[in-house]
N, C-alpha and C positions, 0 to 999 in steps of 0.2 A: 705647480705640485708642492706640499708641504709633507717634509722629513715627519718620517714613523714617530712618536714619542719617547722619549728614553725607559731605556727598558726592554722595547720591544725593537730587538734588529732586524733592518732588513733584510728579508731573504739574501741570498747570493745569488749576483745574474740578474737584479732584478730590473729590469726595463733599458734592459742592456742593448744599444742601437737602437734605440725605440725614442722617437722625438714624442714628445707628449705637447697637448695642446690642452687650453681654456679657453672657456667662452665668457667673455663678461656676462654679467648681468644687463648689466644697463644698453648690450648690443641687443640682446634677446627682445628688452624691452622693447626696443626702437621694432624689431624684426613681426613682434605681436602687432603692434600698429599697421605694420607697413606690407604682411605678409598676406593675402587673402584667406590661407587654409588653416591659420591660424588667429585671424582676428574675430577678436569678440563679438558677438552678435550683437545689434540695440534691439531688445525689445518693445515690440511698436507696444506705444499706450492706446489701450480699449479706452471707444470716448461711448459715453452715456447712450442707452439707449433711445430714451425719450428723443435726445439730439437729436440723434441718428434718423428717429421717428417724423422728426420736424424740422429733418433740413431739404434745399431746395431739390438735389438729386433724388431721393426718393419723392417728392412731390410730381416732379416730373417722370419717374421712372411709372406711378402711378396711371400719369395720367396716359402715357403715350401704351404699357401694354393694357390697358381697360378698351382704348379705341380698335386698340389692334386685335385683340383677344372677341370681343364683342363683333365685329365684321367678319373674322375667322369663323367663328362658331357661329354665326347667322348664316353665312355661305354654306357650310356644310349643311346646317340642317334644311334648306330650302332649294339645294341645288337641283334636284328633281326637277321640281315644281318651274325653274329657271329653266330647264332647260326646254320644259313642254311648252312657255312661251313661247319660245326663241323659237322653237320648232314648229309654230302655227298652232301648235294642238297635234301634231303629226306622232302620237307616242311610241310609233318605232322608232325614226329619228331622235326623240327623246331621253329614249331609255340606251341606247346605242352610243351617245354624248355622255349620258350619263356612269355606264359603263368605263368608257373611257377615262372620267373623272377620277374612278374609285382604280383604278392602274396607275395613273399618274402620280397620286396624292401622297402614296409612300416610296417614290422614288425621289421623292425632294432630300432624302439621306444621303444620297448619292453627292449632293453640294455640301456637305457637312465639310470633306477636306478643303475645300476651293474658300467655304468660310476661315477653316484654319489656317490655309495662306494667307490671305487678306487682309486677316486680324495680326497675325504675327509678322509682317512685310510692312503693312501699312497702319497696322494700330487699331484700334476698336470703332473712332468715331467714322472711319474707312467703311465698315463693316454697317454700321449705323445710314450710313448714307444709299449703300447700295440696300440695304432693305427695303430706305427709301423709296428708292427707285422700280421695287420691283413689287411693292404694294400698287404704286403710280400704274404702273402696266396693268396689274391684275384688274385693279378697279376701273379703270378707263377701260377695257374691251371688255370687263362683264355690262358695264354700261349700255355698248350698240347691243344691236339684235342682232347679228349675225352669229348663225350656226354653228359656219368652219373657225369662227374667231377665237369659239371658246377654247379649241384649242391649248392657242397662247393663254388663254386665262388660268387653264390648267395648269400648266407651267409655271406661271409667275406668282399664283396663288403657293403653290408647293414651296417653291424658292422664299417665298416673302415669309411662311410660315416658319420653315427649317430659319432662317435668317432669324429673325426678331427675337424666338428661343431662347438660339442658339446666344444673340449678344443679349438678353437683357442677363442670362447668369451670370456670364463675362463682364458686366458691368456692375452687376452687386457685388460679386469677389473683387474686383478692382476698387469701388468707391467704398465700401464700408467693409473688406477684407473679411476673412474666413469664421470669425470670431461668432459673428452676426448674420454668418449667411444664412442659415436655415431661419430664423425668425424674420428676417428683412426679405428675404424671396419668396417663403409664404405668407406675409403678412399682404405683402402686392397680390399675390396669384390668387389670395382670398378678396380683395378689397374688386381685382379684376372680376373671379367668379361671379361677385355679386352682381355686377354692372350686366356682365352676360344675363343674368336673368330677365332682364330689361328687353330680353329679345322676344318673348311668348307676347307680350301687349303692343309693343312693336307690329310683329309680325298679325294680330288680329286686326289692329287700325290702319297700320300706315301700308300696308299692302291689301287695297278692294280691287277687288274681283279677279283676283291672285293677278293683280300686272304689279314688275318690280320695277316702273322706270325709276318714280320717288324714290323707292330706299336705296337703288341702286347711287344714285345720283347724288342722294345725301352720301352713303358708303365714301363716295368718291372723293368729295368735298374732306369729310372730316377724316379718312387715310391720308389722304396727302397732306390737309394742313397737320394734321398732328404728328406725321414723320419730318416732313419739312421744320417745322418747329422744334422737333428734338433734336435734328442733326444741328441744325444752327448753335441750339444752346451747349450740346456734348461736344462741341468741335471749339468752344470756344472755352467750355468749361476744363475739356485734358488738352488744349496746345501746348501744355506744355509736357508733357506723356511725350517719351519715345517707345515707336514700334522694339517687340524684342526681339527680331533679327536685326536691328540696329545696334539694339545695347549688347548683343553677341555677337557682334561685328567689330566693335569699340573695344569689347574686353579684349577678343582675343588679338586682336590689332597691340593691347597695351602689352599680354604676354607676350606676344614675338618681340616688342622690341627690348623689356625687361630679358628676356631669355635670350635675346640676340644680344646682349652687352658685355659678355663674358667677363671681365673684370669688373664691373658696375657693384655700386653698390646692389645687396642682397642675394650676391653668390656666395658658395659654399668660404670662402678665402677669406672672407671679409670679415667674419664671425669667429677665426679661426687665429690664436697666435700662440707658435711657436715659444716651448720654454726651455731653459737649458736641460742636457740628458741629468739624470740624477747618477750622482758619483756613485760608484761601489763601493759599500763599506768593507772593509778587509775584517 
C-alpha cells in the first residue's frame, strides 16, 4: 500500500486492524498461463479451402460416402421388388415384409445414443468400424434368398444408415473444423448425390428380369471393400486422437491433483503477500 500524497490526509481509523494484501503482477501473469479459467485461447488458423478440398481426408470421405449412399438409396428404391423375388412371387408375403421394412427403418434413430456412447468412449475410428460391421451384415444377408433372414437385413440396414450419417458429420467437423463445415459436408453430399443418379441406369441394365442377385453381389463387395478400406485409413489417420471420455477423465484427475495439494502452487495464499499495517496518522 502506498501512502496518500502530501496534502491529502488519510482519514482517521483508516484500515485499522486490517492486513492489506497485494498481488504481484508477475505472479498474475504466471497464473494466467497455468490456470485454465484465464488461459488465453489460441485462435485456430483456418486453412485455405482449396487445400481442404484437395486433401486425402476429403477424397476418402467422398469415396466412402458415395459408395454407402448409393447402395442405401438403391436398396430403398427396390426393396419391394427384392422382397417379391425372395418371396418367390407371392405378393402377400412380399407386401408383409415390405411393411416390416417401413416399420423398422425409422427405429434406427434409437441407436443414436449408442453411437454417441461408442464415439465418446472409444473414438470416431471405432464408430467407423461399427458402421463397416453393420454394412457387412446388411449386404451379406441381403444377398441371401431367405425371406425370413430379411428381418436381419432391415435391422442392420437401419443401423448402417444411422451410423454412416452420424459418423460422416462427426468426421467432417473433427477433420476440417466448423468454419468450413457447411461447405465441405454439403459438397461431399452433393458429389455422393450425383453418384446416386447412376442407380437408374444400374436398375435398367444390371437387374435383368427382376433378378437382383448380381447387383446384390456387387453391393456386398463394394460396401465391404469401401468400409474396410476407410476403417483402416481412419484408424491410421486418427491414431493419435484421444476419445472425449478419456480427455475428460484425465482433466478431472489433473484438477483433483491440483485441488487437493492444499498449499501447492495455484492456491490463493501463493498469490497474496501481507504488508504492514498502515499507521494511523494523528
